[in-house]
Steps between C-alpha positions, in 0.01 A plus 500: 500500500519879478795690642458639852585867461549727799508879486731657757407865547760695700339798674731537798666830411466808718467744210740762637515685167123543501514706820139414584544372856357158409647229277427589137334166430213603728443840341183515293476505123150552370372458855660156537828416680781490247597138561140384448511590130779247438348239728163521323664438162684193629177385665329518160781320316389138447863398453584598861438233763566701815644830623750561779493860620814629673452811716666675796473300822279766659252484211451122479192493722343801323544333162369163619196640680416804288657516152462134400135446606382851408604457138411131462858386442436129530829396339707672769603189692763665720584847627856493631754749631765638269863584563712815497559481122273410212704190421465385861123533469494309173713222649259477793215462252678237289588299809138521619375350173442126508800306370271343237449844342602500134525871418527811718387833358645800685321833465555828681181599680556863402467427127119525492451470124620145442271323253371148455683488167835580664449231762403237243782584261773507765385162633494349149850633432618347828357164400714521187819653643496448878492874573346811345433864581279778373705790363484798268748587222693825543375784282755763597869520420699376799839636607753346736640781715797510737505643854589845370193522279689435175357266234712191454295329229162474335332163550307309237140547610387210279652271764364686804172427678347640817409220740152492650301240689344245491804275480451123499732210574502131571485489878816294542691741275383811687568348840851397399568843350391679817694268728814544289454877495464504877812286544696733270376819669334626182251786523261458204236740377312227315474123512609443142848631583544228760396236246729648236792459743445124481561516125141409418280631220240767577251584225334837436128570466409851388321700768323833494584862570193500726661235722654766723652451843359745751789626713453880510202735538506586130467129415176486696366794298604322180325188624178689554524631142560149362212362704266772377594430138427128519182305451439160663587334169841669465587440866477126453 
């Protein structure tokens, strides 16, 4: 029997840094709401069984009645309300997934250029290791600096990677990691950190420089440029 794999797509942020007056996930990219780009890729991924979309409470009805049917997102089984932090929204999504779920794939809705290859590879790595993330190796020299702006040391960039999403985990592992993080009062910027705190292995799958996270107006402009440069073949 094939694994039951659920994509949890957190899209509950308010996008304050975007300064657009509406949550950034609903801004358009190529004439389509930003979050739809990610959702359509997960919809097309045969390895994904269902999608749980996590949005602001006030936008749940809009997403259920407009976004999901308008774009034929048949795998979106639930649209639920998020929490004040990203990790709260992810936890809501993980808890909403059926307990029989094997693997949860978490992907930020505002990374519109996720590919089928990334999804497949991160799931396969999770089958082998229990947890895996998409990431990019550092290309620049990295300095550790103190509070006065003085360099303390130069880090070995061969060991440094920039975390992206999707990130995938065995459901029981991710749920335990989030619950432990909540109990310990930890504020995490990604899910892998919470799993790492349990002392568990997290594998790396190489991502793409195109897999940007849209958080500022200039990111949206970059996204339009990336979208223009792609063909249907390279998008998938």
